DSSP file (Angstrom, degrees, kcal/mol; ACC not computed):
  #  RESIDUE AA STRUCTURE BP1 BP2  ACC     N-H-->O    O-->H-N    N-H-->O    O-->H-N    TCO  KAPPA ALPHA  PHI   PSI    X-CA   Y-CA   Z-CA
    1    1 A M     >        0   0    0      0, 0.0     4,-2.6     0, 0.0     5,-0.2   0.000 360.0 360.0 360.0 -48.7   88.9   87.2  112.8
    2    2 A L  H  >  +     0   0    0      1,-0.2     4,-1.8     2,-0.2     5,-0.1   0.882 360.0  53.3 -67.1 -34.9   85.4   85.9  112.1
    3    3 A A  H  > S+     0   0    0      2,-0.2     4,-3.2     1,-0.2     5,-0.3   0.942 112.2  45.0 -66.6 -42.3   85.4   87.5  108.6
    4    4 A A  H  >>S+     0   0    0      1,-0.2     4,-2.9     2,-0.2     5,-1.0   0.891 111.3  53.2 -65.8 -37.7   88.7   85.7  107.7
    5    5 A A  I  <>S+     0   0    0     -4,-2.6     5,-1.0     3,-0.2    -1,-0.2   0.883 113.7  43.6 -66.2 -32.2   87.5   82.4  109.2
    6    6 A V  I  <5S+     0   0    0     -4,-1.8     4,-0.4     3,-0.2     5,-0.2   0.942 120.0  39.5 -70.9 -49.4   84.3   82.7  106.9
    7    7 A W  I  X5S+     0   0    0     -4,-3.2     4,-0.8     3,-0.2    -3,-0.2   0.939 130.3  25.9 -79.7 -41.3   86.1   83.8  103.7
    8    8 A V  I >X5S+     0   0    0     -4,-2.9     4,-1.8    -5,-0.3     3,-0.5   0.980 127.9  41.5 -82.1 -56.3   89.2   81.5  104.0
    9    9 A G  I 3><S+     0   0    0     -5,-1.0     4,-2.8     1,-0.3     5,-0.2   0.897 111.6  55.9 -51.9 -49.1   87.9   78.7  106.1
   10   10 A G  H 3><S+     0   0    0     -5,-1.0     4,-3.0    -4,-0.4    -1,-0.3   0.903 106.8  51.8 -56.8 -37.5   84.6   78.5  104.3
   11   11 A Q  H <X S+     0   0    0     -4,-0.8     4,-3.2    -3,-0.5    -2,-0.2   0.942 111.0  46.9 -64.0 -50.9   86.5   78.1  100.9
   12   12 A V  H  X S+     0   0    0     -4,-1.8     4,-1.4     1,-0.2    -1,-0.2   0.881 115.4  46.2 -62.8 -40.0   88.5   75.3  102.3
   13   13 A V  H  X S+     0   0    0     -4,-2.8     4,-1.6    -5,-0.2    -2,-0.2   0.918 112.1  49.3 -67.9 -41.2   85.4   73.7  103.7
   14   14 A L  H  X S+     0   0    0     -4,-3.0     4,-2.1     1,-0.2     3,-0.4   0.923 107.6  54.4 -64.3 -41.1   83.3   74.1  100.6
   15   15 A A  H  < S+     0   0    0     -4,-3.2    -1,-0.2     1,-0.2    -2,-0.2   0.888 107.8  50.8 -68.3 -28.8   86.0   72.6   98.5
   16   16 A G  H  < S+     0   0    0     -4,-1.4     4,-0.4    -5,-0.2    -1,-0.2   0.824 111.6  48.4 -58.4 -37.6   86.0   69.5  100.8
   17   17 A L  H >X S+     0   0    0     -4,-1.6     4,-2.9    -3,-0.4     3,-0.5   0.763  89.0  84.5 -82.1 -25.4   82.2   69.2  100.5
   18   18 A V  H 3X S+     0   0    0     -4,-2.1     4,-2.6     1,-0.2     5,-0.2   0.879  88.0  49.5 -51.6 -44.9   81.9   69.5   96.7
   19   19 A P  H 3> S+     0   0    0      0, 0.0     4,-1.1     0, 0.0    -1,-0.2   0.921 115.5  44.4 -60.3 -38.7   82.7   65.8   95.8
   20   20 A A  H X> S+     0   0    0     -3,-0.5     4,-1.4    -4,-0.4     3,-0.8   0.951 112.3  54.3 -69.2 -45.1   80.0   64.6   98.4
   21   21 A A  H 3X S+     0   0    0     -4,-2.9     4,-2.8     1,-0.3     3,-0.4   0.914 104.1  53.3 -51.5 -44.8   77.6   67.2   97.2
   22   22 A R  H 3< S+     0   0    0     -4,-2.6    -1,-0.3    -5,-0.3    -2,-0.2   0.829 104.5  54.8 -64.3 -29.5   78.0   66.0   93.6
   23   23 A R  H << S+     0   0    0     -4,-1.1    -1,-0.2    -3,-0.8    -2,-0.2   0.800 109.0  50.8 -75.4 -26.5   77.0   62.4   94.7
   24   24 A V  H  < S-     0   0    0     -4,-1.4    -2,-0.2    -3,-0.4    -1,-0.2   0.947 136.0 -31.9 -71.0 -52.0   73.8   63.9   96.3
   25   25 A S    ><  -     0   0    0     -4,-2.8     3,-0.9     1,-0.0    -1,-0.3  -0.948  51.7-117.6-165.6 146.2   72.8   65.8   93.1
   26   26 A P  T 3  S+     0   0    0      0, 0.0     4,-0.3     0, 0.0    -4,-0.1   0.668 117.5  50.4 -64.3 -15.8   74.7   67.5   90.2
   27   27 A D  T 3> S+     0   0    0      1,-0.1     4,-1.8    -6,-0.1     3,-0.4   0.614  84.0  90.1 -91.7 -14.5   73.1   70.8   91.3
   28   28 A A  H <> S+     0   0    0     -3,-0.9     4,-2.0    -7,-0.4     5,-0.2   0.856  82.9  53.7 -50.0 -50.7   74.1   70.5   94.9
   29   29 A P  H  > S+     0   0    0      0, 0.0     4,-3.4     0, 0.0    -1,-0.2   0.884 107.7  50.3 -52.8 -40.2   77.4   72.3   94.6
   30   30 A K  H  > S+     0   0    0     -3,-0.4     4,-2.6    -4,-0.3    -2,-0.2   0.900 110.6  50.8 -67.6 -37.3   75.9   75.3   92.9
   31   31 A A  H  X S+     0   0    0     -4,-1.8     4,-1.8     2,-0.2    -1,-0.2   0.888 110.9  47.5 -57.5 -42.0   73.3   75.4   95.8
   32   32 A L  H  X S+     0   0    0     -4,-2.0     4,-3.2     2,-0.2     5,-0.2   0.923 111.1  52.3 -72.0 -46.4   76.0   75.3   98.3
   33   33 A A  H  X S+     0   0    0     -4,-3.4     4,-2.0     1,-0.2    -2,-0.2   0.889 107.6  50.6 -61.2 -33.9   78.0   78.0   96.6
   34   34 A R  H  X S+     0   0    0     -4,-2.6     4,-1.7     2,-0.2    -1,-0.2   0.941 111.6  47.3 -63.1 -41.5   75.2   80.3   96.4
   35   35 A A  H  X S+     0   0    0     -4,-1.8     4,-0.8     1,-0.2    -2,-0.2   0.922 113.4  49.4 -65.3 -40.0   74.4   79.9  100.1
   36   36 A F  H >X S+     0   0    0     -4,-3.2     4,-3.2     1,-0.2     3,-0.5   0.859 101.9  61.3 -69.5 -27.4   78.0   80.4  100.8
   37   37 A A  H 3X S+     0   0    0     -4,-2.0     4,-1.6     1,-0.2    -1,-0.2   0.893  96.7  60.1 -61.1 -43.2   78.3   83.5   98.7
   38   38 A R  H 3< S+     0   0    0     -4,-1.7    -1,-0.2     1,-0.2    -2,-0.2   0.835 118.3  32.5 -58.9 -25.6   75.6   85.3  101.0
   39   39 A L  H <X S+     0   0    0     -4,-0.8     4,-1.5    -3,-0.5    -2,-0.2   0.841 119.2  49.2 -97.2 -39.0   78.1   84.8  103.8
   40   40 A S  H  X S+     0   0    0     -4,-3.2     4,-3.3     2,-0.2     5,-0.2   0.944 104.5  54.5 -71.5 -49.1   81.5   85.0  102.1
   41   41 A W  H  X S+     0   0    0     -4,-1.6     4,-2.1     2,-0.2    -1,-0.2   0.895 110.5  46.7 -56.1 -42.5   81.1   88.2  100.0
   42   42 A P  H  > S+     0   0    0      0, 0.0     4,-1.8     0, 0.0    -1,-0.2   0.889 113.2  51.4 -61.6 -38.6   80.1   90.3  103.2
   43   43 A A  H  X S+     0   0    0     -4,-1.5     4,-2.6     2,-0.2    -2,-0.2   0.951 108.8  49.7 -58.6 -52.8   83.1   88.7  105.0
   44   44 A Y  H  X S+     0   0    0     -4,-3.3     4,-2.5     1,-0.3    -1,-0.2   0.922 110.2  50.3 -54.9 -48.2   85.4   89.7  102.1
   45   45 A A  H  X S+     0   0    0     -4,-2.1     4,-2.4     1,-0.2    -1,-0.3   0.875 111.8  49.5 -65.2 -33.5   84.1   93.4  102.3
   46   46 A V  H  X S+     0   0    0     -4,-1.8     4,-2.2     2,-0.2    -1,-0.2   0.901 109.0  51.3 -75.0 -37.1   84.7   93.4  106.1
   47   47 A L  H  X S+     0   0    0     -4,-2.6     4,-1.8     2,-0.2    -2,-0.2   0.905 111.5  46.6 -59.2 -43.1   88.2   92.1  105.6
   48   48 A V  H  X S+     0   0    0     -4,-2.5     4,-2.1    -5,-0.2    -2,-0.2   0.946 115.3  47.8 -64.6 -49.3   89.0   94.8  103.0
   49   49 A A  H  X S+     0   0    0     -4,-2.4     4,-2.2     1,-0.2    -2,-0.2   0.819 114.3  43.9 -69.2 -31.2   87.4   97.5  105.3
   50   50 A T  H  X S+     0   0    0     -4,-2.2     4,-1.9    -5,-0.2    -1,-0.2   0.813 110.0  57.5 -86.4 -20.1   89.2   96.5  108.4
   51   51 A G  H  X S+     0   0    0     -4,-1.8     4,-2.0     2,-0.2    -2,-0.2   0.893 109.9  43.4 -60.6 -45.3   92.4   96.1  106.4
   52   52 A I  H  X S+     0   0    0     -4,-2.1     4,-2.8     2,-0.2     5,-0.2   0.954 112.8  53.5 -64.0 -49.7   92.2   99.7  105.4
   53   53 A W  H  X S+     0   0    0     -4,-2.2     4,-2.2     1,-0.2    -2,-0.2   0.877 109.4  48.1 -53.0 -40.1   91.3  100.7  108.9
   54   54 A N  H  X S+     0   0    0     -4,-1.9     4,-1.9     2,-0.2    -1,-0.2   0.882 111.8  48.8 -78.4 -36.2   94.3   99.0  110.3
   55   55 A V  H  < S+     0   0    0     -4,-2.0    -2,-0.2     1,-0.2    -1,-0.2   0.906 114.0  46.4 -63.3 -42.4   96.7  100.5  107.8
   56   56 A A  H  < S+     0   0    0     -4,-2.8    -2,-0.2     1,-0.2     3,-0.2   0.868 114.4  48.6 -63.1 -36.9   95.4  103.9  108.4
   57   57 A A  H  < S-     0   0    0     -4,-2.2     2,-0.2     1,-0.3    -2,-0.2   0.850 128.0  -4.8 -75.9 -38.1   95.4  103.5  112.2
   58   58 A D     <  +     0   0    0     -4,-1.9    -1,-0.3    -5,-0.2    -2,-0.1  -0.742  66.0 160.6-163.7 110.0   98.9  102.2  112.7
   59   59 A H        -     0   0    0     -2,-0.2    -4,-0.1    -3,-0.2     7,-0.0  -0.982  34.2-124.2-135.3 124.6  101.6  101.1  110.3
   60   60 A P        -     0   0    0      0, 0.0     2,-0.9     0, 0.0    -2,-0.0  -0.209  24.8-126.6 -50.2 146.8  105.2  100.7  110.7
   61   61 A S        +     0   0    0      4,-0.1     2,-0.3     5,-0.0     3,-0.1  -0.858  58.0 121.2-102.6  99.3  107.4  102.7  108.4
   62   62 A G     >  -     0   0    0     -2,-0.9     4,-2.4     1,-0.1     5,-0.2  -0.956  65.1-125.6-154.3 138.8  109.8  100.3  106.7
   63   63 A T  H  > S+     0   0    0     -2,-0.3     4,-2.2     1,-0.2     5,-0.2   0.900 110.9  46.4 -44.0 -54.5  110.6   99.2  103.4
   64   64 A A  H  > S+     0   0    0      1,-0.2     4,-2.9     2,-0.2     5,-0.2   0.910 112.8  49.3 -60.8 -42.5  110.1   95.5  104.1
   65   65 A W  H  > S+     0   0    0      1,-0.2     4,-2.4     2,-0.2    -1,-0.2   0.890 111.4  50.6 -65.9 -37.0  106.8   96.1  105.8
   66   66 A Q  H  X S+     0   0    0     -4,-2.4     4,-2.5     2,-0.2    -1,-0.2   0.865 109.4  51.1 -67.6 -35.4  105.7   98.2  102.8
   67   67 A V  H  X S+     0   0    0     -4,-2.2     4,-2.8    -5,-0.2     5,-0.3   0.974 111.8  45.9 -66.6 -57.6  106.7   95.6  100.3
   68   68 A V  H  X S+     0   0    0     -4,-2.9     4,-2.7     1,-0.2     5,-0.2   0.917 111.1  52.4 -57.6 -37.3  104.7   92.9  102.1
   69   69 A L  H  X S+     0   0    0     -4,-2.4     4,-3.5    -5,-0.2     5,-0.3   0.961 111.4  48.5 -59.6 -50.5  101.7   95.2  102.5
   70   70 A G  H  X S+     0   0    0     -4,-2.5     4,-2.2     1,-0.2    -2,-0.2   0.954 113.3  46.5 -55.9 -47.3  101.9   95.8   98.6
   71   71 A V  H  X S+     0   0    0     -4,-2.8     4,-1.7     2,-0.2    -1,-0.2   0.899 111.6  51.4 -58.8 -42.8  102.1   92.1   98.0
   72   72 A K  H  X S+     0   0    0     -4,-2.7     4,-2.8    -5,-0.3     5,-0.2   0.933 108.3  52.2 -65.2 -44.9   99.3   91.4  100.3
   73   73 A L  H  X S+     0   0    0     -4,-3.5     4,-1.9     1,-0.2    -1,-0.2   0.910 109.0  48.2 -61.0 -35.5   97.1   93.9   98.7
   74   74 A G  H  X S+     0   0    0     -4,-2.2     4,-2.0    -5,-0.3    -1,-0.2   0.833 112.5  50.4 -65.8 -33.6   97.7   92.5   95.3
   75   75 A V  H  X S+     0   0    0     -4,-1.7     4,-2.3     2,-0.2    -2,-0.2   0.865 110.0  49.4 -71.9 -37.6   97.0   89.0   96.6
   76   76 A V  H  X S+     0   0    0     -4,-2.8     4,-1.8     1,-0.2    -2,-0.2   0.897 111.2  49.5 -66.3 -36.7   93.7   90.1   98.3
   77   77 A A  H  X S+     0   0    0     -4,-1.9     4,-2.5    -5,-0.2     5,-0.2   0.875 109.6  51.3 -70.2 -40.4   92.7   91.7   95.1
   78   78 A L  H  X S+     0   0    0     -4,-2.0     4,-2.6     1,-0.2     5,-0.2   0.876 107.7  54.5 -60.5 -36.8   93.5   88.5   93.2
   79   79 A A  H  X S+     0   0    0     -4,-2.3     4,-2.3     2,-0.2    -2,-0.2   0.915 111.1  43.7 -63.0 -40.8   91.4   86.5   95.6
   80   80 A G  H  X S+     0   0    0     -4,-1.8     4,-2.2     2,-0.2    -2,-0.2   0.918 116.4  45.8 -72.0 -42.0   88.4   88.6   95.1
   81   81 A V  H  X S+     0   0    0     -4,-2.5     4,-2.4     2,-0.2     5,-0.2   0.921 115.1  47.4 -70.7 -41.2   88.7   88.8   91.4
   82   82 A A  H  X S+     0   0    0     -4,-2.6     4,-2.0    -5,-0.2    20,-0.2   0.897 111.8  51.6 -57.9 -46.8   89.4   85.0   91.2
   83   83 A A  H  X S+     0   0    0     -4,-2.3     4,-1.8    -5,-0.2    -2,-0.2   0.918 110.5  49.1 -57.5 -47.6   86.4   84.3   93.4
   84   84 A L  H  X S+     0   0    0     -4,-2.2     4,-1.1     1,-0.2    -2,-0.2   0.915 109.7  48.1 -65.5 -43.2   84.2   86.4   91.3
   85   85 A L  H  X S+     0   0    0     -4,-2.4     4,-0.9     2,-0.2    -1,-0.2   0.817 108.0  59.5 -71.5 -26.9   85.3   84.7   88.0
   86   86 A H  H  < S+     0   0    0     -4,-2.0     3,-0.4    12,-0.3    -2,-0.2   0.914 104.9  49.1 -56.5 -44.9   84.7   81.4   89.8
   87   87 A T  H  < S+     0   0    0     -4,-1.8    -1,-0.2     1,-0.2    -2,-0.2   0.787 114.5  43.9 -62.5 -30.8   81.1   82.4   90.3
   88   88 A R  H  < S+     0   0    0     -4,-1.1    -1,-0.2    -5,-0.1    -2,-0.2   0.436  87.9 118.4-100.5  -9.2   80.7   83.4   86.7
   89   89 A A     <  -     0   0    0     -4,-0.9    -3,-0.0    -3,-0.4    -4,-0.0  -0.449  39.8-173.3 -73.4 137.2   82.5   80.3   85.3
   90   90 A T        +     0   0    0     -2,-0.2     2,-0.2     5,-0.0    -1,-0.1   0.670  62.8  66.4 -98.8 -27.8   80.5   77.9   83.0
   91   91 A S  S  > S-     0   0    0      1,-0.1     4,-2.4     0, 0.0     5,-0.1  -0.639  79.8-125.2-102.4 154.8   82.9   75.0   82.5
   92   92 A R  H  > S+     0   0    0     -2,-0.2     4,-2.8     2,-0.2     5,-0.2   0.914 112.6  53.2 -63.1 -42.3   84.2   72.5   85.1
   93   93 A R  H  > S+     0   0    0      1,-0.2     4,-3.0     2,-0.2     5,-0.2   0.947 110.7  45.7 -59.3 -49.5   87.8   73.5   84.1
   94   94 A A  H  > S+     0   0    0      1,-0.2     4,-2.8     2,-0.2     5,-0.3   0.887 111.2  51.3 -65.9 -39.2   87.2   77.1   84.7
   95   95 A L  H  X S+     0   0    0     -4,-2.4     4,-2.1     1,-0.2    -1,-0.2   0.951 113.2  46.9 -59.1 -44.4   85.4   76.5   87.9
   96   96 A A  H  X S+     0   0    0     -4,-2.8     4,-2.3     2,-0.2     5,-0.3   0.935 115.2  44.6 -59.8 -52.0   88.4   74.4   89.1
   97   97 A V  H  X S+     0   0    0     -4,-3.0     4,-2.0     1,-0.2    -1,-0.2   0.928 118.6  41.1 -61.2 -43.7   91.1   77.0   88.0
   98   98 A W  H  X S+     0   0    0     -4,-2.8     4,-1.8    -5,-0.2   -12,-0.3   0.813 115.4  51.3 -79.7 -26.4   89.4   80.0   89.3
   99   99 A G  H  X S+     0   0    0     -4,-2.1     4,-2.6    -5,-0.3    -1,-0.2   0.865 112.0  46.8 -71.0 -35.1   88.3   78.3   92.5
  100  100 A S  H  X S+     0   0    0     -4,-2.3     4,-2.9     2,-0.2     5,-0.2   0.899 113.2  49.2 -71.1 -39.0   91.9   77.1   93.2
  101  101 A L  H  X S+     0   0    0     -4,-2.0     4,-2.5    -5,-0.3     5,-0.2   0.907 111.1  49.3 -67.8 -40.4   93.3   80.5   92.5
  102  102 A A  H  X S+     0   0    0     -4,-1.8     4,-2.2   -20,-0.2    -2,-0.2   0.966 114.7  44.1 -57.3 -56.0   90.8   82.1   94.8
  103  103 A G  H  X S+     0   0    0     -4,-2.6     4,-2.3     1,-0.2    -2,-0.2   0.898 114.8  48.7 -51.1 -51.3   91.5   79.6   97.6
  104  104 A G  H  X S+     0   0    0     -4,-2.9     4,-1.8     1,-0.2    -1,-0.2   0.839 112.4  47.0 -67.0 -34.5   95.2   79.8   97.2
  105  105 A A  H  X S+     0   0    0     -4,-2.5     4,-2.4    -5,-0.2    -1,-0.2   0.929 109.8  54.5 -69.4 -44.2   95.3   83.5   97.1
  106  106 A S  H  X S+     0   0    0     -4,-2.2     4,-1.7    -5,-0.2    -2,-0.2   0.845 109.3  46.3 -55.9 -42.1   93.1   83.8  100.1
  107  107 A I  H  X S+     0   0    0     -4,-2.3     4,-2.6     2,-0.2    -1,-0.2   0.909 111.7  52.8 -72.0 -36.4   95.3   81.6  102.2
  108  108 A A  H  X S+     0   0    0     -4,-1.8     4,-2.9     1,-0.2    -2,-0.2   0.862 109.4  49.4 -60.4 -36.7   98.4   83.6  100.9
  109  109 A A  H  X S+     0   0    0     -4,-2.4     4,-2.2     2,-0.2    -1,-0.2   0.857 109.1  51.2 -72.3 -31.6   96.7   86.8  102.0
  110  110 A L  H  X S+     0   0    0     -4,-1.7     4,-1.8    -5,-0.2    -2,-0.2   0.933 112.9  45.8 -67.6 -46.3   96.0   85.3  105.4
  111  111 A V  H  X S+     0   0    0     -4,-2.6     4,-2.3     1,-0.2     3,-0.4   0.975 112.9  50.0 -62.9 -51.0   99.7   84.2  105.8
  112  112 A L  H  X S+     0   0    0     -4,-2.9     4,-2.4     1,-0.2     5,-0.2   0.924 107.4  55.5 -54.7 -40.7  100.9   87.7  104.6
  113  113 A G  H  X S+     0   0    0     -4,-2.2     4,-1.9     1,-0.2    -1,-0.2   0.899 107.0  50.3 -56.5 -39.3   98.5   89.3  107.2
  114  114 A V  H  X S+     0   0    0     -4,-1.8     4,-1.7    -3,-0.4    -1,-0.2   0.928 108.7  51.5 -62.3 -44.8  100.2   87.3  109.9
  115  115 A L  H  < S+     0   0    0     -4,-2.3    -2,-0.2     1,-0.2    -1,-0.2   0.859 111.0  47.5 -56.7 -36.6  103.6   88.5  108.7
  116  116 A L  H  < S+     0   0    0     -4,-2.4    -1,-0.2     1,-0.2    -2,-0.2   0.858 110.5  51.1 -72.3 -33.1  102.4   92.1  108.8
  117  117 A A  H  <        0   0    0     -4,-1.9    -1,-0.2     1,-0.2    -2,-0.2   0.778 360.0 360.0 -75.4 -29.3  101.0   91.7  112.2
  118  118 A G     <        0   0    0     -4,-1.7    -1,-0.2    -5,-0.1    -2,-0.2   0.437 360.0 360.0 -71.9 360.0  104.4   90.1  113.6
């Protein structure tokens, strides 16, 4: 739960802080992003590891469940790749596109995880 709060919630909070950080300094958003990365990437790794553990430990056998799991795995991978590309982006447009995709995919993965748990 803590890892999901850091990965997903942190992205939402950081997105909300960017406009204010820009007013402080043009370099402030980058500094915040670097600090967030030190927390968020380990949280992402914990989420992937616990996801694997949960699937290996107990998983219902049903076509619908397996489809949702497959979609979630794709969305989790998309979130990680988009976040990585966001960290490597050099233009404001690329930062916005990859950041939005990472945040949206992270929220979608969270919702799919709730569906799988139910």
